[in-house]
N, C-alpha and C positions, 0 to 999 in steps of 0.2 A: 319691300326688301329690294326690288328693283331700283328704287330711287336712293335708298340708303347706301347701298354697296359702292356705287360710283362716287358718291360724296366722301365717303370713307376713304376711298382711293386717291380721290384728288386732295385730301387733306392728310394723308398718311405721314407726311414729313412733320407736320404740327404735332401729331401723336408722338412721334418719336422724340421731339424736343421736349414735351412736356413729360414723357417717360424718363428721359435722361436727367431732367431736373429733379425728379422723385428719386433717382438713383443717387444723385448727389447729396440729397437730403438723408438718405439711409447712410450713405458712408460717413456723413458728418456725425450722425449719431452714434455709429459704431466707434469711429475714432474718439468720440466723447466719452464712451463707455469703457473703453480699454486703455484709457490713459496715454494717448499719443503725447509726445513731448513737445507739444506747443501750447502757448498760453491760451487761456479761454478767449481772450480778447482777439488774438491772431487768428484762431480757428474761425470764431464768429466773423471775422472780416472776410476771411476767404470765402465762406459759405454765403455770406451776403452778396459779395462781388459776383460769384459764380451764379447765384439764383438770378441776379439782375440781368447778366449776360444772357442766360437761357430764356428769360422772359422776353427779352428784347428779340432774341432769335426766333421765338415762337411768333411774335407779333410780325416780323418780317416774312416768315413762311405763310402766315395766314393772308397777308396782304399780297403775296406772290413774288417778293423780292428775295430771290435766293442768294444773290450776290451779297446783300448786306447781312443775310442770315450766316452766310459761311464766314464773313468778316468777324461776326460775334462769337462763333464757334472757334475760330482761330485765337481770339482773345482768351476763351476759356482754356485752351491749351496751353497758352503761354503761362497763365495763372497758375495751373497745376498740371504738370506733365504726367503725373502718376494717375490721373483719372482716365482709366481705360475707356469708360462708356463715352467720354467726350470725343475720343478718336473714332470710335465706331460710328457715332452720330455725325461726325464731320465727313467721314469716309462715304457714309450713305448719301449724304447730301452732295457731295461732289459728283458721285455716280448719277443721281438723279439730274443733276444739272449738266450731265454730258461731259464732264471733266474726268474722264476715265483714266488717264494717266495719273492724275493726283490721287484719286481713290486708290489705284493699284499701288502707289507709292506708300499710302498711309497703312493699308491692310498689310503690306509686306513688312513694314517697320514693326507692326505688332507681332507678326510671326516670328520675326528675328529676335525678339526680346526673350531673354533667359529667365526672367522672373514671372512668367505667367503660367497659369495652370492649364491643364489639358483641355478643360472646357473653353477657356478664352481662345486658346490655340486653334481649336477645331471651329469656333466661331470666326475667327479672323480668316481661316483657310475658306470657309464657306462664303464669306463676304468677297474675298479675292476671286473666287470662282464666278460669283455674280458680275464683278467687275469685268472680267475677261468674256463672260457671256454677252453682256450688254454691249460690249466694246466691239464685239464680231470676232473675237480671237478665239475661235471654236476650238482649236486643238488644245490650246492652254487652257480653256474652260473645262474641256473634258478631263485633262489631265489632273487639274486641280480638284475638281469634283471627285475624281477616282481617289486622290490622296485624302480626302475627308473620309471616304467610306473605309480606307485602309485603317483609320484611326477608330471609327464608329460606323458600323455597317446598318444602323438602324435610322439613318438620317433620311426620312421619307421624302422631304422636299428636294433633298440632293438627288436621290435616285429618280424622282419625277422629273427633274431638270435634265438628267441624262436621257430618260426616255424621249422627252421632247426634241432634244438635239439630235439623237440617232434617227428618230422619225422624220424630222426636217431634212437631213441629209440622205435619207431613204437607206440607211444602214440597217437592214431589216433584221439581221442576224443579232447584232448588238442590241437592237431595240427589243427583240424577243427576250433577250437575256435580262435586261434590266426591268422589263415589266414583269417577268417571273420573279424577280428580286422584290419588286414593289408589291406584289401580291401577297408576300410573306410578312411584310412590315406595315402595309397601310390597311385601312379599314375598308376602302372601297373595292369592290369586286372587279377584278382585272379581266375576267374570262372573256367577255365580248371584245375588248380591245385586243387581247392576245390572239383572238381568233382572226381579227382583221389583219394583225400583222403577219400572222402565217399565211393568210391569203395573199398578201402582197408578195412574200417569198415565192409562194406557189405560182403566182402570176408571173414573176420574172422567169421562172422555168417555162411555163407555158409560152411565153412570147420568143423563146429561143428554140421551141420545138422538142423539148425535154418533157414529154407528157407523163412520163412514168414518175419522174421525180416531182412534177407538178401534183400528180395524183396523191403521192405520199404526204407532201406537205399539206395538201387540202384536207386529207382525212386527219391529220393531226389538228387542224383548225377547227373541224367539226367536233373533235373531242372536247374543246373548250366551250364553243357555242355555234349554233347554227346561224351565224350572221347573214345578212343579205348578200353581201359580197361574195361569201363562201358559196351560197347557193347558185348565184349567178355564174361563178367559175365552174362549179360542178356541172352546171347546164352546158357550158362550153365543152367541156370534157365528154359529155354524153354525145354531143353532136360529133366531135372528133371521132369517137369510137363508132359512130353510126347507130348509137342506141336511142333511136327516134321515139319509141314509145315511152322509154324512162324520161327523155327530154321533154316530151309532151306533158307527162305527169308532174314533172318538177316545175315545169313552166306554169301550169294551171295552179299549183300550190303558191307559187310566188304571187300570181295575180291575185289570189283569194286572200293572202295574208298581207301583201304589200302593194295594193293596186296603185298608190301613188308612184311607185318605181316602174311602171310598165314602159315609159319611154326611156328610162335608164338601162333597161334590160337589153334593149335592141341596141342602144349606143354601144353597150359593153360587148355585145356579140359581134358587133361590126369591127371591133379593134383588130389591127393587123398583127400578125405573128409570123415566125420564120418556120418554114418546114418544107418539104418536098412539094413541087407544084401540084402533084396529084393529090396530096392530102389537102391543100389549100383549096383546089377546085371542089373536092368533094365536101369539104366543110361549107363552102358557099351554096352548093346545091342543097345541102341538108338545111341550112339556114333559111333559105328561100322557102323551103317546103314548111319550116315552122312559122314563117311569117304568113304564108297562105292559111295555115291552120288558125293562127291568131285572127285574121281578118274574118273568118268564118265563125268565131265563137259568138253564141248568143247567150241570153240568160240575164235576168235582172241583176244577179249577183255581179255580173262584169259591166253590163252596159248602164249601171247606175253610177259607175265611177268616171268622174270627168277626165281622170289621168288615161283610163283605158281608151276612152273617146278620143282624147287627143293623140294618143299614140297610133290609133288606127288612122285617124285623118292624115297624120304625117307621113306615115308608111305609104298610104294611097297616094298621096302628093309625090312622094319619091318615086312611085311606080308609074307616074304619070297618068293617073286616074282622078283628076280633079273632080269630075262629075260624080263619082262613087263617094268620094270624101265629102263632097257638099251634101249629098243626100244624108249620110249618117250625122253631119253635124247640124243640118236642118231640123232633123227629126229630134235631135237631143234639145236644141234650141226652142222648138214648140212646146217640149214637155218639161222644161226647165227655165221658167222665166228669170230666175235669179241667177243665170249662167255666170260663170268666172269670167273676168274681163280677158284673160289668156284666151279663152275659147271664143270670144266674140272678136278678138283681133284675127284668128284663125278663119273665122267666118267672113270677115271683110276681105281678107286675102283672097279666099276662094271666090267671093263675089267679083273681084276685080279680075282674076284669072278666067273667069266665065264670062266676062265682058259685060256684066250688069253694074254698070258705073253709078247709076242712079241710086240703087238700093245700097251700094257700098257707101255712097257720100251719107246717106241718110243714117246708116249704122255707125258711121265715123262720128258723126255730129253727136249722136246719143252717147256713144263712147267717151268722148272728150268732155262731155259735161260731167261725167262721174269719175274721170282720172284723178287718182290721188296719191299714187306711191311710185316706187322705183320700177324701172322697165326690166330690171334683172330677173331672170326666170327662176333662180334659186336662192335661198337664204338659209342660215344656219339658226335652228330654234333655240340655241343655247345663247349665242351672242348677238345674232342679228346680221352676221357677215353676208354681203350679197355677191352673187357671181352668176354669169351666164353658163359656167363650166359646172360639170358634175364633180362633186368632192365627197369621198368617203370619211375624209379627216378634215375638220375645218381648218384653214390656213390661218385663221385669227385666234380661236381659242383652243385649237388642237384637240377638241372632242371627236370622237368616231360616231358615224351614222347619225349626225343631227341635221342633215340636209332635209329641206323641205320645199316643195314647189310652190311657187308664187301663184295663187289663183287670182289675187287681186293685183292690179299693176299700177 
């Protein structure tokens, strides 16, 4: 499936051309059956010419020559201006070729027609919205997608497109609205995603020091799903309130359920927010206490996780305790001969920091012999997007909570 889907995407226009040819055949047969006032020879001539045009267009698309394919579609339009599907095929081809203005012009002309039915008009509106979307005309895309929904509110793809746009521009209020709408018309459960969106709303309040409103939005998020981002924000609110025992309990829960997010937790807890200086200072003191608590955690259920070990090592390095960090990592390396390459890199860095250059060189040579992938720290397990930054929503495929830590580099 991983191989077939990219192939289908790369040949999508070819399928469109073949499909349109079949549509033409269908219209030809309908016309023949209903007695259109054209001679049999004339109808056959039109159909044969259109078929040849679409077959030529298909061949050009398969060979990657979009310009010649467009030329063939234009010939089809000149031959029979009443064939709506030809216009749709041509508009889609212009859009995929980056000729957005031409695609917009074609779809607008279809919408302006008086003799088309509602289904065709909705389809033209949807295609126009896609033109605006791909062209970067975000406001017009939103407006046109919304026009489609005014006619038919059950357009799942249109609602999903609006969700993506609003999430991209971080309009979390609108994103929430359309995800709720999507949950009513789509088959996929949206609870987890809605939870993430509500966490983003809560996070915005948290960053401005409105902890009461942040708490309210966060509780709403938990009603949909206890996402990782929701639990991390709740942890921050526990620290703000001084509820350290609750914070420790939730922290341990996160480590047990999602050990790979150990490093992410402290990155999130370190994010700045606006509040009275006293509140900020107290938060930092309590966070320091939580770090100390984490560094003292023992037990196989925690110390068998490479993410937990890595997080401890990096915290100790930040605290200017390279010897302690080296001790933890060395014990891990001795007990896990198939250690991840990320941990091996940290091990080499510590050897350099401690002045053991000979051992560092030996470890580096061993590492380089097995180096085989990207050096980015994180990747999306849905689409493979790579990044050194933490992301709860993948910038490429737009899925939520798909981030993975790269243990092999």
